[in-house]
Each structure stands twice: as structure tokens, then as C-alpha cells.
GUDOLUM-414158 format. One record per residue (C-alpha): residue number from 1; chain; x, y, z negated. Coordinates in steps of 0.1 Angstrom, whole numbers, plus 5000, padded with zeros to 4 digits. Each point is the difference from the previous one (the first is absolute). Example, Ala and Ser with C-alpha at 12.3 -4.5 7.8 and 13.67 -1.06 7.14 Angstrom:
REM residues 2
pos	unit	xx	yy	zz
1	A	5123	4955	4922 .
2	A	5014	5034	5007 .
REM end
This chain:
REM residues 449
pos	unit	xx	yy	zz
1	A	5000	5000	5000 .
2	A	5014	5034	5010 .
3	A	4997	5027	4974 .
4	A	5008	5037	5005 .
5	A	5012	5020	4971 .
6	A	5001	5039	5000 .
7	A	5015	5023	4974 .
8	A	5000	5037	4997 .
9	A	5030	5016	4982 .
10	A	4990	5034	4988 .
11	A	5034	5014	4992 .
12	A	5037	4989	5001 .
13	A	5013	4983	4969 .
14	A	5021	5024	4978 .
15	A	5037	5000	5002 .
16	A	5024	5001	5029 .
17	A	4997	5015	5035 .
18	A	4968	4994	5020 .
19	A	5014	4974	5023 .
20	A	5000	4962	5002 .
21	A	4977	4995	4971 .
22	A	4991	4965	4988 .
23	A	4968	4985	4986 .
24	A	4999	4966	4984 .
25	A	4971	4975	5001 .
26	A	5002	4969	4979 .
27	A	4987	4965	5008 .
28	A	4989	4972	4977 .
29	A	5020	4969	5006 .
30	A	4985	4966	4993 .
31	A	5033	4983	5008 .
32	A	5034	5006	5015 .
33	A	4998	5024	5030 .
34	A	5026	5011	5025 .
35	A	4997	5027	5026 .
36	A	5007	5001	5037 .
37	A	5004	5036	5013 .
38	A	4993	5011	5035 .
39	A	5003	5038	5002 .
40	A	4967	5014	4987 .
41	A	4988	4965	4991 .
42	A	5007	4979	4969 .
43	A	4989	4964	4997 .
44	A	4996	4986	4965 .
45	A	5004	4963	5002 .
46	A	4990	4975	4972 .
47	A	5016	4967	4991 .
48	A	4976	4981	5023 .
49	A	5008	5022	5030 .
50	A	4967	5020	4999 .
51	A	5006	5037	5005 .
52	A	4985	5035	5001 .
53	A	5013	5026	5024 .
54	A	4999	5037	4990 .
55	A	5004	5024	5029 .
56	A	5002	5038	4998 .
57	A	4976	5014	5026 .
58	A	5011	5035	4995 .
59	A	5002	5032	4978 .
60	A	4987	5034	5008 .
61	A	5002	5033	4982 .
62	A	4973	5026	4996 .
63	A	5009	5015	5034 .
64	A	4995	4967	5017 .
65	A	5037	4995	5007 .
66	A	5013	4964	5000 .
67	A	5026	4992	4974 .
68	A	5027	4973	5002 .
69	A	4993	4971	4977 .
70	A	5019	4968	4992 .
71	A	4991	4971	4976 .
72	A	5024	4983	4978 .
73	A	4999	4975	4972 .
74	A	5008	5010	4964 .
75	A	5001	4980	4969 .
76	A	4965	4986	4999 .
77	A	4985	5028	5021 .
78	A	4999	5016	5035 .
79	A	5017	5033	5005 .
80	A	4988	5024	5027 .
81	A	5026	5025	5011 .
82	A	4985	5031	5016 .
83	A	5019	5028	5017 .
84	A	4981	5030	4987 .
85	A	5026	5027	5005 .
86	A	4976	5021	5021 .
87	A	4967	4986	4987 .
88	A	4970	5020	4988 .
89	A	4982	4982	4972 .
90	A	4978	4981	4995 .
91	A	5016	4971	5018 .
92	A	4979	4971	5011 .
93	A	5015	4965	5002 .
94	A	4984	4971	5018 .
95	A	5010	4964	4997 .
96	A	4986	4966	5012 .
97	A	5002	4967	4981 .
98	A	4992	4968	5019 .
99	A	5010	4963	4998 .
100	A	5033	4993	5016 .
101	A	5005	4975	5028 .
102	A	5021	4969	4992 .
103	A	5006	4972	5024 .
104	A	4997	4972	4974 .
105	A	4997	4965	5015 .
106	A	4989	4972	4977 .
107	A	5035	4986	4999 .
108	A	5007	4963	4993 .
109	A	5026	4991	4974 .
110	A	5031	5020	5004 .
111	A	5036	4991	4992 .
112	A	5032	5020	4999 .
113	A	4985	5035	4999 .
114	A	5009	5006	5037 .
115	A	4989	5034	5013 .
116	A	4972	5005	5025 .
117	A	5009	5009	5036 .
118	A	4978	5025	5018 .
119	A	4991	5011	5035 .
120	A	4974	5024	5015 .
121	A	4985	5003	5034 .
122	A	5007	5033	5019 .
123	A	4967	5015	4991 .
124	A	5002	4989	4964 .
125	A	4968	4979	5002 .
126	A	5015	4966	4996 .
127	A	5024	4990	4972 .
128	A	5020	4968	4995 .
129	A	5012	4989	4966 .
130	A	5026	4972	4998 .
131	A	5005	4982	4967 .
132	A	5029	4976	5003 .
133	A	4995	4990	4964 .
134	A	4964	4987	5005 .
135	A	4993	4963	4998 .
136	A	5032	4993	4980 .
137	A	5021	5019	5026 .
138	A	4985	4983	5030 .
139	A	4986	5034	5007 .
140	A	4969	5016	5014 .
141	A	4989	5030	5021 .
142	A	4968	5020	4997 .
143	A	4985	5024	5026 .
144	A	4978	5029	4989 .
145	A	4980	5024	5022 .
146	A	4986	5034	4991 .
147	A	4963	5001	4994 .
148	A	4987	5035	4994 .
149	A	5018	5014	4970 .
150	A	5012	4966	4989 .
151	A	5018	4969	5012 .
152	A	4987	4964	5006 .
153	A	5021	4968	5001 .
154	A	4996	4984	5034 .
155	A	5025	4971	4999 .
156	A	5021	4979	4978 .
157	A	5027	4983	5021 .
158	A	5024	4971	4995 .
159	A	5019	4981	5027 .
160	A	4991	4965	5011 .
161	A	5036	4988	5005 .
162	A	5020	5016	4971 .
163	A	5022	4977	4980 .
164	A	5009	5004	4963 .
165	A	5000	5033	4982 .
166	A	5003	5020	5032 .
167	A	4992	5034	4983 .
168	A	4977	5007	5029 .
169	A	4993	5038	4998 .
170	A	5035	5011	4991 .
171	A	4999	5022	5031 .
172	A	4970	5012	5019 .
173	A	4993	5022	5031 .
174	A	4968	5010	5019 .
175	A	4993	5011	5035 .
176	A	4988	5036	5006 .
177	A	4964	4989	5005 .
178	A	5000	4978	4969 .
179	A	4991	4968	5019 .
180	A	5034	4981	4998 .
181	A	5021	4993	4969 .
182	A	5035	4986	4998 .
183	A	5010	4983	4967 .
184	A	5034	4988	4988 .
185	A	5007	4971	4977 .
186	A	5038	4999	4994 .
187	A	4999	4970	4977 .
188	A	4981	4976	5023 .
189	A	5018	4967	4998 .
190	A	4991	4985	5034 .
191	A	5036	5000	5012 .
192	A	5033	5001	4981 .
193	A	5028	5018	5016 .
194	A	5038	4993	4997 .
195	A	5005	5028	4975 .
196	A	4975	4984	4977 .
197	A	4967	5011	4987 .
198	A	4966	5003	5017 .
199	A	5000	5015	5035 .
200	A	4968	5020	4996 .
201	A	4975	5008	5027 .
202	A	4974	5025	5011 .
203	A	4963	4997	5011 .
204	A	4977	5020	5022 .
205	A	4963	5004	4990 .
206	A	4974	5017	5023 .
207	A	4965	5013	4995 .
208	A	4971	4988	5022 .
209	A	4969	5019	4990 .
210	A	4998	4997	4962 .
211	A	5022	4969	4998 .
212	A	5038	4997	4997 .
213	A	5019	4969	5011 .
214	A	5036	4988	5004 .
215	A	5014	5004	5035 .
216	A	5020	4969	5008 .
217	A	5027	4984	4979 .
218	A	5024	5019	4978 .
219	A	5028	5019	5016 .
220	A	5034	4984	4993 .
221	A	5027	5015	5023 .
222	A	5025	4978	5017 .
223	A	5035	5008	4990 .
224	A	4991	5013	4965 .
225	A	5033	4990	4984 .
226	A	4990	5009	4964 .
227	A	4972	5003	4976 .
228	A	4973	5026	4994 .
229	A	4982	5004	5034 .
230	A	4969	5021	4993 .
231	A	5016	5021	4973 .
232	A	4991	5030	5022 .
233	A	4976	5002	5030 .
234	A	4988	5027	5025 .
235	A	4974	5002	5027 .
236	A	4997	5023	5030 .
237	A	4969	5022	4999 .
238	A	4981	4979	5026 .
239	A	5012	4967	4983 .
240	A	5016	4988	5033 .
241	A	5034	4995	4982 .
242	A	5008	4986	4966 .
243	A	5034	5004	4983 .
244	A	5011	4977	4972 .
245	A	5031	5006	4979 .
246	A	5021	4975	4980 .
247	A	5037	4994	5007 .
248	A	4993	5018	5033 .
249	A	4970	5016	5018 .
250	A	4980	4981	5026 .
251	A	4972	5012	5023 .
252	A	4969	4980	5008 .
253	A	4976	5010	5027 .
254	A	4963	4992	5003 .
255	A	4991	4979	5031 .
256	A	4973	4978	5014 .
257	A	5016	4970	4983 .
258	A	5006	5017	4966 .
259	A	5029	5019	4985 .
260	A	5033	4992	5017 .
261	A	5035	5009	4989 .
262	A	5017	5025	5023 .
263	A	5037	4990	5002 .
264	A	5024	4998	4970 .
265	A	5006	5024	4972 .
266	A	5000	5037	5007 .
267	A	5036	5009	4993 .
268	A	5021	4979	4976 .
269	A	4987	4974	4976 .
270	A	5009	4998	4963 .
271	A	4994	5038	4995 .
272	A	4963	5008	5000 .
273	A	4979	5006	4969 .
274	A	4973	5024	5013 .
275	A	4985	5010	5033 .
276	A	4979	5028	5014 .
277	A	4987	5007	5035 .
278	A	4987	5029	5020 .
279	A	4964	5001	5011 .
280	A	5006	4987	5035 .
281	A	5023	4972	4988 .
282	A	5029	5015	5020 .
283	A	5023	5010	4971 .
284	A	5010	4978	4971 .
285	A	5018	5011	4968 .
286	A	5018	4972	4981 .
287	A	5011	5005	4964 .
288	A	5034	4984	4992 .
289	A	5006	5010	4963 .
290	A	5029	4976	4994 .
291	A	5022	5013	5029 .
292	A	5029	5024	4995 .
293	A	5010	4990	4964 .
294	A	4963	5000	4992 .
295	A	4996	5036	5008 .
296	A	4975	4988	5026 .
297	A	4990	5012	5034 .
298	A	4970	5001	5024 .
299	A	5004	4988	5035 .
300	A	4977	5014	5027 .
301	A	4992	4980	5032 .
302	A	4980	5010	5030 .
303	A	4984	4978	5025 .
304	A	5018	4998	5034 .
305	A	4983	4977	5025 .
306	A	4996	4966	4984 .
307	A	5026	5006	4973 .
308	A	5011	5024	4973 .
309	A	5028	5026	4998 .
310	A	5015	5014	4969 .
311	A	4999	5038	5001 .
312	A	5011	5011	4965 .
313	A	5013	4989	4967 .
314	A	4992	5022	4970 .
315	A	5024	4994	4972 .
316	A	4996	5002	4962 .
317	A	5025	5023	4984 .
318	A	5003	4984	4966 .
319	A	5016	4966	4994 .
320	A	4974	4978	4984 .
321	A	4972	5023	5011 .
322	A	4981	4974	5020 .
323	A	4986	5024	5026 .
324	A	4974	4983	5021 .
325	A	4984	4979	4973 .
326	A	4967	5015	5010 .
327	A	4990	5018	5032 .
328	A	4973	5022	5016 .
329	A	5000	5012	5036 .
330	A	4976	5025	5016 .
331	A	4978	4989	5029 .
332	A	5022	5021	5025 .
333	A	5032	4986	4984 .
334	A	5013	5036	4994 .
335	A	5001	4998	4962 .
336	A	5014	4971	4979 .
337	A	5001	4997	4963 .
338	A	5023	4974	4984 .
339	A	4999	4990	4963 .
340	A	5031	4992	4979 .
341	A	5011	5002	4964 .
342	A	5004	5038	5002 .
343	A	4964	5005	5012 .
344	A	4987	5005	5035 .
345	A	5020	5015	5029 .
346	A	4981	5017	5029 .
347	A	5015	5000	5035 .
348	A	4987	5021	5029 .
349	A	5007	4994	5037 .
350	A	5022	5027	5015 .
351	A	5006	4994	5037 .
352	A	5019	4968	5003 .
353	A	5010	5000	4963 .
354	A	4984	5002	4965 .
355	A	5002	5027	4974 .
356	A	5002	4989	4964 .
357	A	4978	5019	4975 .
358	A	5003	5005	4963 .
359	A	4994	4969	4979 .
360	A	4966	4999	4983 .
361	A	5007	4987	4965 .
362	A	4988	5004	4964 .
363	A	4965	5013	5004 .
364	A	4999	5006	4963 .
365	A	5025	5028	5005 .
366	A	5023	4989	4971 .
367	A	5029	4985	5018 .
368	A	5017	4995	5033 .
369	A	5000	4963	5004 .
370	A	4972	4976	4995 .
371	A	5019	4967	4996 .
372	A	4972	4981	5019 .
373	A	4991	5002	5036 .
374	A	4965	5009	5010 .
375	A	4978	4969	4999 .
376	A	4978	5015	5026 .
377	A	5004	5026	5028 .
378	A	4973	5013	5023 .
379	A	5000	5029	5024 .
380	A	4972	5016	5020 .
381	A	4999	4997	5038 .
382	A	5012	5036	5004 .
383	A	5028	4996	4974 .
384	A	4988	5028	4978 .
385	A	4986	4980	4970 .
386	A	5022	4976	4981 .
387	A	4990	4976	4972 .
388	A	5025	4981	4978 .
389	A	4994	4974	4973 .
390	A	5021	4996	4969 .
391	A	5027	5025	5010 .
392	A	5013	5003	4964 .
393	A	5012	4973	4977 .
394	A	4989	5020	4969 .
395	A	4968	5016	5011 .
396	A	4988	4969	5020 .
397	A	4978	5023	5020 .
398	A	4992	5008	5036 .
399	A	5000	5032	5019 .
400	A	4983	5016	5030 .
401	A	5019	5027	5019 .
402	A	4994	5022	5030 .
403	A	5025	5014	5025 .
404	A	5007	5037	4999 .
405	A	5025	5008	5028 .
406	A	5031	4980	4990 .
407	A	4990	4993	4964 .
408	A	4977	4974	4984 .
409	A	4978	5016	4973 .
410	A	4983	4979	4973 .
411	A	4963	5006	4999 .
412	A	4989	4971	4977 .
413	A	5013	4977	4974 .
414	A	4983	4966	4996 .
415	A	5001	4982	4967 .
416	A	4996	4962	4997 .
417	A	4965	4984	4999 .
418	A	4989	4991	4964 .
419	A	5008	4963	5004 .
420	A	5035	5005	5016 .
421	A	5033	5013	4987 .
422	A	5011	5017	5032 .
423	A	4987	5013	5033 .
424	A	5008	4975	5028 .
425	A	4991	5000	5036 .
426	A	4984	5029	5018 .
427	A	4981	5002	5033 .
428	A	4990	5030	5020 .
429	A	4974	5005	5028 .
430	A	5014	5016	5032 .
431	A	4987	5034	4990 .
432	A	5016	4998	4966 .
433	A	4967	5009	4984 .
434	A	4992	4966	4985 .
435	A	5024	4980	4979 .
436	A	4997	4967	4982 .
437	A	5023	4996	4969 .
438	A	4999	4967	4982 .
439	A	4964	4995	5012 .
440	A	4989	5035	4990 .
441	A	4987	5022	5028 .
442	A	5011	5036	4999 .
443	A	4988	5027	5024 .
444	A	5033	5018	5006 .
445	A	4982	5026	5021 .
446	A	4989	5015	4967 .
447	A	5036	5004	4989 .
448	A	5010	5036	4991 .
449	A	5033	5015	4989 .
REM end
């Protein structure tokens, strides 16, 4: 139920200059609550995941001028900060309280506390939640679709040919129209490789009407000389090409007879941990965090005829920094963000080369190094909105940023959901106006400075 709240403040509180005044509103807590902030919105989340979103609609003074307002969380209360430097009193504040949206599948028994993995369709109307810890680490994936102001679960998917504790759902990707999903299971035990350990695999699921079904057998690339295939996956926007990372990166193409492997590994084997792809499937970014004395690097390849040509290597600059552990690439392949232990490093295409931007680290603002690479990176199609999960080893929080010229400016901090100890994966719609964070849907279009 949506409830609007309006207050009229007759005069400024005494003391201090008339600017950036704060009003505090308490809440009664029936149990532990944590808050997720998104600009002018604050979500109070209880232990069971239920939540209430408070959104500041606006503030006006007696002359009808709009005043800048932000919401923050205090100790047991909400704090409204109002820039009233030029305001004429009385000032009217309007706020909306409504139930928050949480994608909460009825999960089977979990084991290992593995984080959810997330993906969103281009328009933000279809969400994929992968839980590799479900069913005692066999894994499971759910599909949700937007229905009015809420979300409805449409599918619960498991593969027909997985073996052992595959951790199906450890990586997920979705096509732009939300009708095809690619899922990784890096611990699938169908084949054992010379290096030891399970080989891993990936699966394709497609929607036909309201039903989802597995498309052919699992994808197990030939020449995968190592374990962990399916640790990272990527789809072209039209789902004509699927990319699966393990010890290397392999492409599979959709055909009349199913999904077929296209040649050998793109680039060298034994280096890949993560993969990202442009919208047309013509540019692939491969994260190799263990290269260069573990400083890490990202290798970019472009499609040339029936093969692939390496066009750039973007190196980490700190030994042990693991650059390339996580990746995000814009649809036009002109902006790349690579995660490492120092945070997230943005790169921008400049002619035939790439310009390195300032590392985005420590969203809490209390240090220069996070000590943990972002567990999730997502970027909007135009490259102007960036979302990072768990960018700080102390704050265990996420952050949403927008690009202003050559700088990334933080517009939102995201705190962990009530039943979690840290923010994990993050997914963004193409517009950057809808985000899914650990199963909570945030409308980032509301985000303010």
C-alpha cells in the first residue's frame, strides 16, 4: 500500500545558518533492520527480507521554489537534509512510503552461503537470479518478470544433464529481449580434465510463450584444458552468440541443429577468469587476473572473418592487484570497467587505443584501497551509469555512480540486505534506470546527488 506523508515546517530550527537543515523521523523496529539507500530513497529491510521504501517526492518553500532534498539513515531514524539557504518559510516536505520490491524465490535447501548472481534484460522487465548454493550446491536459477508495480516469478530452472554439485547459477547472462538465458555451472563433474577437478559447463534456456526449457545438452568446450568452465558467461544482445569462460574463453553459436562451438579458445588458454561481450558479439573482453605477477590484465579481441584478433592488452599496475577478476563492457565496446583488488578501473576507447581512468575504490570514503575486488560490476548501455558490488572490504557495501566528463561521481551507497552481511552481485538495465542488487529492485532513475 502506497502512503503519502506531508509535513509543513513553519520556521527554521534555531541555531546555525539557514542552509542544509535536517529533520529526523523515527521508526519503530520489530526486529533487526538494515537500510539500502538509493539517492532520495531509503529501504528499511527486516530480517525476513520484507521492506518498506521511503522516497522523498520533494520540498517547496512558501514561494513555490523546489528545494534540494536527500534522505539518509541515522541511528534508529530517517534524516531528511534540506538545502534551505534561500528558502522562505513555511517549507512543505512530501514523502512516499510503500512496500519495497524483493525478488525472493522460495529457495530449496542452501549450502555454503554462495552469493546470488544476477542479470537484467535491456528494458529491465525480466530479471534472472542464479543461486549456485541451492539444492545443496547443485544450483538453481529463477526468472522474474515485471507485473505492474511488482515482480512475478515465472520459472525455476535446473539442468537435465548436470552431474554432481555443479553450482548451476554461479554465472548468468540474459539476452536484450529477455527470452534467452545462459547459465554457468563451474563445478559440473561430467568430465575430469588433466589438471584435476570438475570441468564445469554452461547451459542455454529459452522462453517459448510462458514456458522456459533447456536448449540442447550442456555446453562443454573441446580443448578446455583446465577446470572451471562456466565461471563467467556472456551473451550477445540477440543471443546469437554465447561465450563461456573457464581456463579460456569459447564461443558457441545458435544454429538449426543446436548450439555449436566455434573453433578453439579465443586467445590463450589457462588465463581466463571472466568474460564480457559487446552488444553485437563482435568484441570480447577477457579477464586474466593471474597474469603479470598477478597484477592482472584484460585482453580485448575483435571478430575478423571466422576468427578473432587480439587488439589490446590493458595491464594492471599493482603486483597482486588481480585486475580483470570481474568485467563489464558497454554495448558499443567503447567503455570497459575491470575489477581488481584496488577497486574498479574504467577504460575508454580513444582511437585505436584505450585511455585509463581513475580507479573507483572505497565508496565509504575512508581509505584508498578496498582489499577486495568488486563482486559485481554492471554498466549501462551508454556507459554513463556504473554499479559496483562489495567494493570495500570494511563497508561491505555497493555503490552506483554516474559519469561527469572524465570523472565518476558517486550518487548512491547501497547497504546489505537484512539477511546478508555484504552486497554481492549487481545488474543494470540498459538505460541504467533499474538495478537489481542481491534480489532487491532499485529504480536508479530516482537517484539524486
